[in-house]
DSSP file (Angstrom, degrees, kcal/mol; ACC not computed):
  #  RESIDUE AA STRUCTURE BP1 BP2  ACC     N-H-->O    O-->H-N    N-H-->O    O-->H-N    TCO  KAPPA ALPHA  PHI   PSI    X-CA   Y-CA   Z-CA
    1    1 A X              0   0    0      0, 0.0     2,-0.3     0, 0.0    11,-0.0   0.000 360.0 360.0 360.0 125.3  -12.4   26.0   19.1
    2    2 A X        -     0   0    0      1,-0.1     2,-1.2     2,-0.0     3,-0.2  -0.601 360.0-140.2 -76.5 135.8  -16.1   25.4   18.6
    3    3 A X        +     0   0    0     -2,-0.3    -1,-0.1     1,-0.2     3,-0.1  -0.753  38.8 156.6-100.1  86.3  -18.3   28.4   19.6
    4    4 A X        -     0   0    0     -2,-1.2     2,-0.3     1,-0.1    -1,-0.2   0.721  62.6  -2.5 -82.3 -22.9  -21.2   26.4   21.3
    5    5 A X  S  > S-     0   0    0     -3,-0.2     4,-1.8     1,-0.1     3,-0.3  -0.924  85.3 -80.5-158.7 178.8  -22.4   29.2   23.5
    6    6 A X  H  > S+     0   0    0     -2,-0.3     4,-2.4     1,-0.2     5,-0.2   0.847 124.0  57.0 -60.4 -36.8  -21.9   32.8   24.7
    7    7 A X  H  > S+     0   0    0      1,-0.2     4,-2.8     2,-0.2    -1,-0.2   0.918 106.9  49.7 -62.2 -42.1  -19.1   31.7   27.2
    8    8 A X  H  > S+     0   0    0     -3,-0.3     4,-1.9     1,-0.2    -1,-0.2   0.886 111.1  48.1 -63.1 -39.8  -17.3   30.2   24.3
    9    9 A X  H  X S+     0   0    0     -4,-1.8     4,-2.3     2,-0.2    -1,-0.2   0.859 110.6  51.4 -69.5 -35.1  -17.6   33.4   22.3
   10   10 A X  H  X S+     0   0    0     -4,-2.4     4,-2.7     2,-0.2    -2,-0.2   0.952 110.2  48.8 -67.6 -48.8  -16.4   35.5   25.3
   11   11 A X  H  X S+     0   0    0     -4,-2.8     4,-2.1     1,-0.2    -2,-0.2   0.846 110.7  51.7 -61.2 -33.2  -13.3   33.2   25.8
   12   12 A X  H  X S+     0   0    0     -4,-1.9     4,-2.1    -5,-0.2    -1,-0.2   0.927 109.9  47.8 -67.3 -42.7  -12.6   33.5   22.0
   13   13 A X  H  X S+     0   0    0     -4,-2.3     4,-2.7     1,-0.2    -2,-0.2   0.914 111.1  52.9 -62.7 -40.3  -12.8   37.4   22.2
   14   14 A X  H  X S+     0   0    0     -4,-2.7     4,-2.6     1,-0.2    -1,-0.2   0.935 108.3  49.0 -56.3 -46.2  -10.5   37.3   25.3
   15   15 A X  H  X S+     0   0    0     -4,-2.1     4,-2.3     1,-0.2    -1,-0.2   0.893 112.0  49.8 -65.3 -38.2   -7.9   35.2   23.4
   16   16 A X  H  X S+     0   0    0     -4,-2.1     4,-2.3     1,-0.2    -1,-0.2   0.929 112.7  47.3 -65.2 -44.6   -8.1   37.7   20.4
   17   17 A X  H  X S+     0   0    0     -4,-2.7     4,-2.7     2,-0.2     5,-0.2   0.891 108.7  53.6 -65.4 -39.9   -7.6   40.6   22.8
   18   18 A X  H  X S+     0   0    0     -4,-2.6     4,-1.9     1,-0.2    -1,-0.2   0.938 112.4  43.9 -59.9 -48.4   -4.7   39.1   24.6
   19   19 A X  H  X S+     0   0    0     -4,-2.3     4,-2.0     1,-0.2    -1,-0.2   0.909 113.2  52.2 -64.3 -38.7   -2.9   38.5   21.3
   20   20 A X  H  X S+     0   0    0     -4,-2.3     4,-2.3     1,-0.2    -2,-0.2   0.926 108.8  49.5 -61.8 -46.9   -3.8   42.0   20.1
   21   21 A X  H  X S+     0   0    0     -4,-2.7     4,-2.1     1,-0.2    -1,-0.2   0.859 110.1  51.0 -65.8 -37.6   -2.5   43.7   23.3
   22   22 A X  H  X S+     0   0    0     -4,-1.9     4,-1.3    -5,-0.2    -1,-0.2   0.890 110.2  49.6 -68.8 -36.4    0.8   41.8   23.1
   23   23 A X  H  X S+     0   0    0     -4,-2.0     4,-1.5     2,-0.2     3,-0.2   0.919 109.9  51.3 -65.5 -42.9    1.3   42.8   19.5
   24   24 A X  H  X S+     0   0    0     -4,-2.3     4,-2.8     1,-0.2    -2,-0.2   0.877 104.1  58.6 -62.3 -38.9    0.6   46.5   20.4
   25   25 A X  H  X S+     0   0    0     -4,-2.1     4,-0.6     1,-0.2    -1,-0.2   0.873 107.8  45.9 -57.2 -36.7    3.2   46.2   23.2
   26   26 A X  H  X S+     0   0    0     -4,-1.3     4,-0.5    -3,-0.2    -1,-0.2   0.818 115.9  46.2 -73.3 -32.9    5.8   45.4   20.6
   27   27 A X  H  X S+     0   0    0     -4,-1.5     4,-2.0     1,-0.1     3,-0.5   0.859  96.9  69.7 -83.5 -36.4    4.6   48.2   18.2
   28   28 A X  H  X S+     0   0    0     -4,-2.8     4,-2.8     1,-0.3     5,-0.2   0.868  95.4  51.1 -53.9 -48.1    4.3   51.1   20.5
   29   29 A X  H  X S+     0   0    0     -4,-0.6     4,-2.3     1,-0.2    -1,-0.3   0.897 110.9  50.4 -57.4 -40.0    8.0   51.6   21.2
   30   30 A X  H  X S+     0   0    0     -4,-0.5     4,-1.8    -3,-0.5    -1,-0.2   0.895 112.4  47.5 -68.6 -39.9    8.8   51.6   17.4
   31   31 A X  H  X S+     0   0    0     -4,-2.0     4,-1.4     2,-0.2    -2,-0.2   0.908 110.2  51.2 -67.5 -41.0    6.0   54.2   16.9
   32   32 A X  H  < S+     0   0    0     -4,-2.8    -2,-0.2     1,-0.2     3,-0.2   0.921 112.0  47.8 -58.7 -47.6    7.3   56.3   19.8
   33   33 A X  H  < S+     0   0    0     -4,-2.3    -1,-0.2     1,-0.2    -2,-0.2   0.845 111.7  50.0 -69.5 -31.7   10.8   56.2   18.3
   34   34 A X  H  < S+     0   0    0     -4,-1.8    -1,-0.2    -5,-0.1    -2,-0.2   0.722  93.2  92.5 -76.9 -20.8    9.5   57.2   14.8
   35   35 A X     <  -     0   0    0     -4,-1.4    60,-0.1    -3,-0.2    59,-0.0  -0.483  51.1-174.3 -77.6 145.8    7.5   60.1   16.1
   36   36 A X        +     0   0    0     58,-0.3     2,-0.5    -2,-0.1    -1,-0.1   0.640  61.7  88.8-112.3 -21.0    9.2   63.5   16.1
   37   37 A X  S >> S-     0   0    0     57,-0.2     4,-2.3     1,-0.2     3,-0.7  -0.683  73.0-144.5 -77.6 118.1    6.6   65.6   18.0
   38   38 A X  H 3> S+     0   0    0     -2,-0.5     4,-2.4     1,-0.3     5,-0.2   0.852  99.2  55.9 -54.8 -34.8    7.5   65.2   21.7
   39   39 A X  H 3> S+     0   0    0      2,-0.2     4,-2.2     1,-0.2    -1,-0.3   0.890 108.7  46.9 -61.9 -39.0    3.7   65.3   22.6
   40   40 A X  H <> S+     0   0    0     -3,-0.7     4,-2.8     2,-0.2     5,-0.2   0.913 110.8  51.6 -70.7 -42.4    3.2   62.3   20.3
   41   41 A X  H  X S+     0   0    0     -4,-2.3     4,-2.4     1,-0.2    -2,-0.2   0.940 111.2  48.4 -56.5 -46.9    6.2   60.4   21.7
   42   42 A X  H  X S+     0   0    0     -4,-2.4     4,-3.1    -5,-0.2     5,-0.2   0.887 108.7  53.5 -64.6 -42.0    4.9   61.0   25.1
   43   43 A X  H  X S+     0   0    0     -4,-2.2     4,-2.6     2,-0.2    -1,-0.2   0.932 111.0  46.9 -57.3 -47.5    1.3   59.8   24.1
   44   44 A X  H  X S+     0   0    0     -4,-2.8     4,-2.1     1,-0.2    -2,-0.2   0.908 112.7  48.4 -66.1 -40.2    2.8   56.6   22.7
   45   45 A X  H  X S+     0   0    0     -4,-2.4     4,-1.5    -5,-0.2    -2,-0.2   0.920 111.6  50.3 -65.7 -41.5    4.9   56.0   25.8
   46   46 A X  H  X S+     0   0    0     -4,-3.1     4,-2.6     1,-0.2     3,-0.2   0.942 110.0  49.3 -59.6 -47.6    2.0   56.6   28.0
   47   47 A X  H  X S+     0   0    0     -4,-2.6     4,-2.9     1,-0.2     5,-0.2   0.889 104.4  59.5 -62.8 -35.6   -0.2   54.2   26.1
   48   48 A X  H  X S+     0   0    0     -4,-2.1     4,-1.7     2,-0.2    -1,-0.2   0.937 107.9  45.7 -53.5 -44.6    2.6   51.6   26.3
   49   49 A X  H  X S+     0   0    0     -4,-1.5     4,-1.5    -3,-0.2     3,-0.2   0.948 114.9  48.8 -68.0 -43.8    2.3   51.8   30.2
   50   50 A X  H  X S+     0   0    0     -4,-2.6     4,-1.9     1,-0.2    -1,-0.2   0.855 105.5  56.1 -66.9 -30.9   -1.4   51.6   29.9
   51   51 A X  H  X S+     0   0    0     -4,-2.9     4,-2.2     2,-0.2    -1,-0.2   0.866 101.2  58.3 -67.0 -34.9   -1.4   48.7   27.6
   52   52 A X  H  X S+     0   0    0     -4,-1.7     4,-2.1    -3,-0.2    -1,-0.2   0.878 106.6  49.2 -56.5 -41.0    0.7   46.8   30.2
   53   53 A X  H  X S+     0   0    0     -4,-1.5     4,-2.1     2,-0.2    -2,-0.2   0.878 107.2  54.8 -70.6 -37.7   -2.2   47.3   32.6
   54   54 A X  H  X S+     0   0    0     -4,-1.9     4,-2.2     2,-0.2    -2,-0.2   0.895 107.5  49.2 -58.1 -42.3   -4.6   46.1   30.0
   55   55 A X  H  X S+     0   0    0     -4,-2.2     4,-3.1     2,-0.2     5,-0.3   0.944 109.4  53.0 -62.1 -47.1   -2.7   42.9   29.6
   56   56 A X  H  X S+     0   0    0     -4,-2.1     4,-2.0     1,-0.2    -2,-0.2   0.901 108.8  49.0 -55.4 -42.3   -2.7   42.5   33.4
   57   57 A X  H  X S+     0   0    0     -4,-2.1     4,-2.3     2,-0.2    -1,-0.2   0.905 110.3  50.6 -67.9 -40.7   -6.4   42.9   33.5
   58   58 A X  H  X S+     0   0    0     -4,-2.2     4,-3.4     1,-0.2    -2,-0.2   0.917 110.5  50.5 -59.6 -44.4   -6.9   40.2   30.7
   59   59 A X  H  X S+     0   0    0     -4,-3.1     4,-2.3     1,-0.2    -1,-0.2   0.871 108.1  53.9 -67.4 -33.5   -4.6   37.8   32.7
   60   60 A X  H  X S+     0   0    0     -4,-2.0     4,-2.0    -5,-0.3    -2,-0.2   0.936 113.4  41.0 -63.1 -45.7   -6.8   38.4   35.7
   61   61 A X  H  X S+     0   0    0     -4,-2.3     4,-1.8     2,-0.2    -2,-0.2   0.942 113.7  52.4 -69.5 -45.9   -9.9   37.5   33.8
   62   62 A X  H  <>S+     0   0    0     -4,-3.4     5,-2.4     1,-0.2    -2,-0.2   0.888 110.6  48.9 -61.8 -38.7   -8.3   34.6   32.1
   63   63 A X  H ><5S+     0   0    0     -4,-2.3     3,-1.5     1,-0.2    -1,-0.2   0.906 109.3  52.5 -60.7 -43.9   -7.1   33.2   35.5
   64   64 A X  H 3<5S+     0   0    0     -4,-2.0    -1,-0.2     1,-0.3    -2,-0.2   0.849 109.5  49.2 -63.5 -32.8  -10.6   33.6   37.0
   65   65 A X  T 3<5S-     0   0    0     -4,-1.8    -1,-0.3    -5,-0.1    -2,-0.2   0.417 112.2-122.5 -85.3   0.0  -11.9   31.6   34.1
   66   66 A X  T < 5 +     0   0    0     -3,-1.5    -3,-0.2     1,-0.2     2,-0.2   0.827  58.7 155.8  59.1  34.4   -9.3   28.9   34.6
   67   67 A X      < -     0   0    0     -5,-2.4    -1,-0.2    -6,-0.2     2,-0.1  -0.545  44.9-118.6 -83.3 155.6   -8.1   29.4   31.0
   68   68 A X        -     0   0    0     -2,-0.2     2,-0.2     1,-0.1    -1,-0.1  -0.466  51.9 -77.7 -75.6 159.9   -4.6   28.6   29.7
   69   69 A X        -     0   0    0     -2,-0.1    -1,-0.1     1,-0.1   -54,-0.0  -0.497  63.0-105.3 -60.5 132.0   -2.6   31.5   28.4
   70   70 A X        -     0   0    0     -2,-0.2    -1,-0.1     1,-0.1    -8,-0.0  -0.236  32.8-173.8 -65.9 145.9   -4.1   32.1   24.9
   71   71 A X        +     0   0    0     -3,-0.1    -1,-0.1     2,-0.1    -2,-0.1   0.341  45.7 120.8-116.1  -3.6   -2.1   31.0   21.8
   72   72 A X        -     0   0    0      1,-0.1     2,-0.5   -60,-0.0   -53,-0.0  -0.355  57.9-135.6 -66.6 144.7   -4.5   32.5   19.3
   73   73 A X        -     0   0    0    -54,-0.1     2,-1.2   -55,-0.0     3,-0.1  -0.921   9.3-135.9-105.5 126.1   -3.1   35.1   16.9
   74   74 A X     >  -     0   0    0     -2,-0.5     4,-1.9     1,-0.2     5,-0.1  -0.671  23.5-178.1 -76.2  94.5   -5.1   38.3   16.3
   75   75 A X  H  > S+     0   0    0     -2,-1.2     4,-2.1     2,-0.2    -1,-0.2   0.825  78.1  59.4 -72.1 -28.3   -4.8   38.5   12.5
   76   76 A X  H  > S+     0   0    0      2,-0.2     4,-2.1     1,-0.2     5,-0.2   0.971 110.1  41.3 -59.9 -56.2   -6.8   41.7   12.4
   77   77 A X  H  > S+     0   0    0      1,-0.2     4,-2.7     2,-0.2     5,-0.3   0.853 110.6  59.5 -64.1 -33.5   -4.3   43.5   14.7
   78   78 A X  H  X S+     0   0    0     -4,-1.9     4,-2.0     1,-0.2    -1,-0.2   0.948 109.3  43.7 -56.7 -49.4   -1.4   41.9   12.8
   79   79 A X  H  X S+     0   0    0     -4,-2.1     4,-1.8     2,-0.2    -2,-0.2   0.852 113.2  49.2 -68.2 -35.4   -2.7   43.6    9.7
   80   80 A X  H  X S+     0   0    0     -4,-2.1     4,-1.8     2,-0.2    -2,-0.2   0.906 113.4  48.2 -68.3 -39.5   -3.3   47.0   11.3
   81   81 A X  H  X S+     0   0    0     -4,-2.7     4,-1.7     2,-0.2    -2,-0.2   0.862 106.3  57.4 -69.7 -34.8    0.1   46.9   12.9
   82   82 A X  H  X S+     0   0    0     -4,-2.0     4,-1.5    -5,-0.3    -1,-0.2   0.911 106.9  49.6 -63.5 -40.8    1.7   45.9    9.5
   83   83 A X  H  X S+     0   0    0     -4,-1.8     4,-1.3     1,-0.2    -1,-0.2   0.894 107.2  53.7 -61.7 -39.1    0.2   49.1    8.1
   84   84 A X  H  X S+     0   0    0     -4,-1.8     4,-2.1     1,-0.2    -1,-0.2   0.831 103.1  56.8 -64.4 -30.7    1.6   51.1   10.8
   85   85 A X  H  X S+     0   0    0     -4,-1.7     4,-1.8     1,-0.2    -1,-0.2   0.857 102.2  56.8 -68.0 -33.9    5.0   49.7   10.1
   86   86 A X  H  < S+     0   0    0     -4,-1.5     4,-0.5     1,-0.2    -1,-0.2   0.873 106.5  49.5 -63.1 -35.2    4.6   51.0    6.6
   87   87 A X  H >< S+     0   0    0     -4,-1.3     3,-0.9     1,-0.2    -2,-0.2   0.904 107.8  53.7 -64.6 -46.3    4.0   54.4    8.0
   88   88 A X  H 3< S+     0   0    0     -4,-2.1    -1,-0.2     1,-0.2    -2,-0.2   0.855 115.3  40.2 -58.0 -37.8    7.1   54.2   10.2
   89   89 A X  T 3< S+     0   0    0     -4,-1.8    -1,-0.2    -5,-0.1    -2,-0.2   0.491  89.2 121.3 -92.1  -1.8    9.3   53.3    7.2
   90   90 A X  S <  S-     0   0    0     -3,-0.9     2,-1.2    -4,-0.5    -3,-0.1  -0.330  70.4-122.3 -65.7 140.4    7.6   55.8    4.8
   91   91 A X        +     0   0    0     -2,-0.0     2,-0.3     6,-0.0    -1,-0.1  -0.745  63.5 139.2 -80.3  96.1    9.9   58.5    3.2
   92   92 A X        -     0   0    0     -2,-1.2     2,-0.1    -5,-0.1    -5,-0.0  -0.936  61.7 -89.3-141.1 157.8    7.9   61.4    4.6
   93   93 A X     >  -     0   0    0     -2,-0.3     4,-2.6     1,-0.1     5,-0.2  -0.474  49.2-113.5 -64.6 148.4    8.3   64.9    6.1
   94   94 A X  H  > S+     0   0    0      1,-0.2     4,-2.6     2,-0.2   -58,-0.3   0.883 114.4  45.6 -52.2 -50.0    8.5   64.6    9.9
   95   95 A X  H  > S+     0   0    0      2,-0.2     4,-2.2     1,-0.2    66,-0.3   0.862 113.0  50.9 -69.6 -34.6    5.2   66.3   10.6
   96   96 A X  H  > S+     0   0    0      2,-0.2     4,-1.9     1,-0.2    -2,-0.2   0.910 110.0  50.5 -65.5 -41.3    3.3   64.3    7.9
   97   97 A X  H  X S+     0   0    0     -4,-2.6     4,-2.4     2,-0.2    -2,-0.2   0.924 107.7  53.2 -62.1 -45.9    4.7   61.1    9.3
   98   98 A X  H  X S+     0   0    0     -4,-2.6     4,-2.3     1,-0.2    -2,-0.2   0.921 108.5  49.2 -52.4 -47.8    3.5   62.1   12.7
   99   99 A X  H  X S+     0   0    0     -4,-2.2     4,-1.8    58,-0.3    -1,-0.2   0.871 112.3  49.2 -62.9 -33.8    0.0   62.7   11.4
  100  100 A X  H  X S+     0   0    0     -4,-1.9     4,-2.4     2,-0.2    -1,-0.2   0.835 107.3  55.0 -69.1 -33.8    0.1   59.3    9.7
  101  101 A X  H  X S+     0   0    0     -4,-2.4     4,-2.7     2,-0.2    -2,-0.2   0.896 107.9  49.5 -64.0 -42.0    1.3   57.7   12.9
  102  102 A X  H  X S+     0   0    0     -4,-2.3     4,-2.7     2,-0.2    -2,-0.2   0.934 109.1  51.2 -63.7 -41.9   -1.7   59.1   14.7
  103  103 A X  H  X S+     0   0    0     -4,-1.8     4,-1.8     1,-0.2    -2,-0.2   0.925 111.4  49.0 -59.8 -43.5   -4.0   57.8   12.0
  104  104 A X  H  X S+     0   0    0     -4,-2.4     4,-1.6     1,-0.2    -1,-0.2   0.908 111.5  48.5 -59.6 -43.1   -2.3   54.4   12.4
  105  105 A X  H  X S+     0   0    0     -4,-2.7     4,-2.5     1,-0.2    -1,-0.2   0.878 107.3  55.5 -67.1 -36.6   -2.7   54.5   16.2
  106  106 A X  H  X S+     0   0    0     -4,-2.7     4,-2.6     1,-0.2    -1,-0.2   0.842 103.3  55.6 -69.2 -30.5   -6.3   55.5   15.9
  107  107 A X  H  X S+     0   0    0     -4,-1.8     4,-1.9     2,-0.2    -1,-0.2   0.932 108.6  48.7 -58.0 -44.6   -6.9   52.4   13.8
  108  108 A X  H  X S+     0   0    0     -4,-1.6     4,-2.5     2,-0.2    -2,-0.2   0.928 111.9  48.2 -56.7 -50.7   -5.5   50.4   16.6
  109  109 A X  H  X S+     0   0    0     -4,-2.5     4,-2.7     1,-0.2    -2,-0.2   0.909 109.4  52.3 -60.6 -42.7   -7.7   52.1   19.2
  110  110 A X  H  X S+     0   0    0     -4,-2.6     4,-2.3     1,-0.2    -1,-0.2   0.887 108.6  49.8 -66.2 -39.4  -10.8   51.7   17.1
  111  111 A X  H  X S+     0   0    0     -4,-1.9     4,-2.5     1,-0.2    -1,-0.2   0.916 113.8  47.3 -65.1 -41.7  -10.3   48.0   16.8
  112  112 A X  H  X S+     0   0    0     -4,-2.5     4,-3.2     2,-0.2     5,-0.3   0.890 108.2  54.4 -67.9 -33.7   -9.7   47.7   20.6
  113  113 A X  H  X S+     0   0    0     -4,-2.7     4,-2.3     1,-0.2    -2,-0.2   0.952 111.7  44.4 -63.8 -48.0  -12.7   49.8   21.3
  114  114 A X  H  X S+     0   0    0     -4,-2.3     4,-1.9    -5,-0.2    -2,-0.2   0.916 116.6  45.9 -59.9 -42.8  -14.9   47.4   19.3
  115  115 A X  H  X S+     0   0    0     -4,-2.5     4,-2.8     2,-0.2    -2,-0.2   0.926 114.6  45.7 -66.5 -47.8  -13.3   44.3   20.7
  116  116 A X  H  X S+     0   0    0     -4,-3.2     4,-2.7     1,-0.2    -1,-0.2   0.877 111.0  54.3 -67.4 -32.7  -13.4   45.4   24.3
  117  117 A X  H  X S+     0   0    0     -4,-2.3     4,-2.1    -5,-0.3    -1,-0.2   0.918 112.1  44.1 -65.0 -41.5  -17.0   46.6   23.9
  118  118 A X  H  X S+     0   0    0     -4,-1.9     4,-2.7     2,-0.2    -2,-0.2   0.931 113.1  51.1 -67.6 -43.9  -18.0   43.1   22.6
  119  119 A X  H  X S+     0   0    0     -4,-2.8     4,-2.3     2,-0.2    -2,-0.2   0.900 110.0  50.4 -58.8 -43.2  -16.0   41.3   25.3
  120  120 A X  H  X S+     0   0    0     -4,-2.7     4,-2.3     2,-0.2    -1,-0.2   0.937 111.5  47.5 -61.4 -47.3  -17.7   43.5   28.0
  121  121 A X  H  X S+     0   0    0     -4,-2.1     4,-2.7     1,-0.2    -2,-0.2   0.911 110.9  51.7 -63.5 -41.6  -21.2   42.7   26.6
  122  122 A X  H  X S+     0   0    0     -4,-2.7     4,-1.8     1,-0.2    -1,-0.2   0.935 108.5  50.9 -60.5 -44.1  -20.4   39.0   26.4
  123  123 A X  H  <>S+     0   0    0     -4,-2.3     5,-3.0     1,-0.2     4,-0.2   0.894 110.8  49.1 -59.9 -40.7  -19.3   39.1   30.0
  124  124 A X  H ><5S+     0   0    0     -4,-2.3     3,-1.3     3,-0.2    -1,-0.2   0.909 107.2  56.1 -61.0 -43.6  -22.5   40.7   31.0
  125  125 A X  H 3<5S+     0   0    0     -4,-2.7    -2,-0.2     1,-0.3    -1,-0.2   0.822 109.8  43.8 -56.5 -34.5  -24.5   38.2   29.1
  126  126 A X  T 3<5S-     0   0    0     -4,-1.8    -1,-0.3    -5,-0.1    -2,-0.2   0.371 118.5-109.9 -95.1   4.6  -23.0   35.3   30.9
  127  127 A X  T < 5S+     0   0    0     -3,-1.3     2,-1.3    -4,-0.2    -3,-0.2   0.734  71.1 141.6  79.4  21.1  -23.4   37.1   34.3
  128  128 A X     >< +     0   0    0     -5,-3.0     4,-2.3    -6,-0.2     5,-0.2  -0.639  18.0 167.8 -94.2  75.8  -19.6   37.6   34.8
  129  129 A X  H  > S+     0   0    0     -2,-1.3     4,-2.8     1,-0.2     5,-0.2   0.893  70.7  55.9 -60.4 -41.9  -20.0   41.2   36.4
  130  130 A X  H  > S+     0   0    0      1,-0.2     4,-2.1     2,-0.2    -1,-0.2   0.910 111.3  43.2 -62.9 -41.8  -16.4   41.4   37.6
  131  131 A X  H  > S+     0   0    0      2,-0.2     4,-2.5     1,-0.2    -1,-0.2   0.882 112.1  54.0 -63.4 -41.1  -15.0   40.7   34.1
  132  132 A X  H  X S+     0   0    0     -4,-2.3     4,-2.1     2,-0.2    -2,-0.2   0.910 109.1  48.7 -63.4 -41.5  -17.5   43.1   32.6
  133  133 A X  H  X S+     0   0    0     -4,-2.8     4,-2.0     2,-0.2    -2,-0.2   0.899 113.0  47.6 -65.1 -42.1  -16.3   45.9   35.1
  134  134 A X  H  X S+     0   0    0     -4,-2.1     4,-1.8    -5,-0.2    -2,-0.2   0.912 112.9  47.1 -65.7 -40.1  -12.7   45.2   34.3
  135  135 A X  H  X S+     0   0    0     -4,-2.5     4,-2.4     2,-0.2    -2,-0.2   0.853 109.6  54.4 -70.6 -34.2  -13.3   45.2   30.6
  136  136 A X  H  X S+     0   0    0     -4,-2.1     4,-3.0    -5,-0.2     5,-0.2   0.904 105.6  54.6 -62.8 -40.8  -15.4   48.5   30.9
  137  137 A X  H  X S+     0   0    0     -4,-2.0     4,-1.7     1,-0.2    -2,-0.2   0.938 111.3  43.0 -60.0 -45.3  -12.5   50.1   32.6
  138  138 A X  H  X S+     0   0    0     -4,-1.8     4,-2.5     2,-0.2    -1,-0.2   0.875 112.4  55.0 -66.4 -36.9  -10.1   49.2   29.7
  139  139 A X  H  X S+     0   0    0     -4,-2.4     4,-2.4     1,-0.2    -2,-0.2   0.912 107.9  47.7 -59.6 -43.5  -12.8   50.3   27.2
  140  140 A X  H  X S+     0   0    0     -4,-3.0     4,-1.7     1,-0.2    -1,-0.2   0.869 111.7  50.8 -69.5 -34.8  -13.1   53.6   28.8
  141  141 A X  H  X S+     0   0    0     -4,-1.7     4,-2.5    -5,-0.2    -2,-0.2   0.894 110.3  50.8 -63.4 -42.8   -9.2   54.0   28.8
  142  142 A X  H  X S+     0   0    0     -4,-2.5     4,-2.4     1,-0.2    -2,-0.2   0.916 110.2  48.2 -58.0 -49.0   -9.2   53.1   25.1
  143  143 A X  H  X S+     0   0    0     -4,-2.4     4,-2.0     1,-0.2    -1,-0.2   0.881 110.2  51.4 -63.0 -40.3  -11.8   55.6   24.3
  144  144 A X  H  X S+     0   0    0     -4,-1.7     4,-2.4     2,-0.2    -2,-0.2   0.892 109.4  51.1 -66.4 -42.8   -9.9   58.3   26.3
  145  145 A X  H  X S+     0   0    0     -4,-2.5     4,-2.5     2,-0.2    -2,-0.2   0.916 108.8  51.3 -61.8 -39.4   -6.6   57.5   24.3
  146  146 A X  H  X S+     0   0    0     -4,-2.4     4,-2.2     1,-0.2    -2,-0.2   0.917 111.2  48.7 -64.5 -42.0   -8.5   57.8   21.1
  147  147 A X  H  X S+     0   0    0     -4,-2.0     4,-2.1     2,-0.2    -2,-0.2   0.875 111.1  49.5 -59.8 -40.8   -9.8   61.3   22.3
  148  148 A X  H  X S+     0   0    0     -4,-2.4     4,-2.8     2,-0.2     5,-0.2   0.916 110.0  50.8 -66.8 -44.0   -6.3   62.3   23.2
  149  149 A X  H  X S+     0   0    0     -4,-2.5     4,-2.7     1,-0.2    -2,-0.2   0.908 109.7  49.9 -58.9 -44.5   -5.0   61.3   19.8
  150  150 A X  H  X S+     0   0    0     -4,-2.2     4,-3.0     2,-0.2     5,-0.3   0.920 111.4  48.9 -63.7 -44.9   -7.7   63.2   18.0
  151  151 A X  H  X S+     0   0    0     -4,-2.1     4,-2.4     2,-0.2     5,-0.2   0.900 112.4  48.2 -63.2 -41.1   -6.9   66.4   20.1
  152  152 A X  H  X>S+     0   0    0     -4,-2.8     5,-2.0     2,-0.2     4,-1.7   0.921 115.1  45.8 -68.5 -38.5   -3.2   66.1   19.4
  153  153 A X  I  <>S+     0   0    0     -4,-2.7     5,-2.5    -5,-0.2     6,-0.6   0.973 120.5  37.2 -63.0 -53.4   -3.9   65.6   15.7
  154  154 A X  I  <5S+     0   0    0     -4,-3.0    -2,-0.2     1,-0.2    -1,-0.2   0.809 122.4  43.1 -73.6 -29.6   -6.3   68.4   15.4
  155  155 A X  I  <5S-     0   0    0     -4,-2.4    -1,-0.2    -5,-0.3    -2,-0.2   0.710 136.0 -12.2 -92.6 -19.1   -4.6   70.8   17.8
  156  156 A X  I  X5S+     0   0    0     -4,-1.7     4,-2.7    -5,-0.2     3,-0.3   0.466 121.6  51.1-144.1 -67.3   -1.0   70.4   16.7
  157  157 A X  I  ><S+     0   0    0     -5,-2.0     4,-2.5     1,-0.3   -58,-0.3   0.871 112.8  43.8 -59.6 -47.6    0.3   67.6   14.5
  158  158 A X  H  ><S+     0   0    0     -5,-2.5     4,-2.0    -6,-0.3    -1,-0.3   0.832 112.6  54.3 -68.9 -31.7   -2.1   67.9   11.6
  159  159 A X  H  > S+     0   0    0     -6,-0.6     4,-0.9    -3,-0.3    -2,-0.2   0.968 113.0  43.8 -64.4 -51.5   -1.7   71.8   11.7
  160  160 A X  H >< S+     0   0    0     -4,-2.7     3,-0.7     1,-0.2     4,-0.3   0.905 112.5  52.3 -62.0 -40.8    2.1   71.3   11.4
  161  161 A X  H >< S+     0   0    0     -4,-2.5     3,-1.1   -66,-0.3    -1,-0.2   0.852 103.8  58.0 -63.2 -35.4    1.7   68.6    8.7
  162  162 A X  H 3< S+     0   0    0     -4,-2.0    -1,-0.2     1,-0.3    -2,-0.2   0.742 108.3  45.6 -69.6 -23.5   -0.5   71.0    6.6
  163  163 A X  T <<        0   0    0     -4,-0.9    -1,-0.3    -3,-0.7    -2,-0.2   0.393 360.0 360.0-101.0   5.0    2.2   73.6    6.5
  164  164 A X    <         0   0    0     -3,-1.1    -1,-0.2    -4,-0.3    -2,-0.1   0.489 360.0 360.0 -76.4 360.0    5.0   71.1    5.6
């Protein structure tokens, strides 16, 4: 796809996000299963539900733009998730693995925060206020998930890992 204008760039970002979110939907149940801290399992399960809503919002935007369902593969998310798989399969103390799972999850969140921020800005630039609003809602949720993961790490999981 040639990126001739801001709308093309916006569509390209949406395709990337659509792929990334679907990859995350596949990874989160595995991360929840690998986690041993009940609070971390709950956080992954909650984010799975939230991610389904993020996909629904993307589908709403994609439909409004009369786009076909994207076929692009987000290679960046593929790599981030691949690193997360290594953590899941690592021979580690449970608490240490949980700390590593949080780090892997935060890498995902930070990528999403950057991507949703860009997509929101592109939507604003082309005057698509409805899409910008939907993307901002998701961006806010991703930032909140990142904050919750930080609190869980600093208040519980990293403390347990430090004594392992």
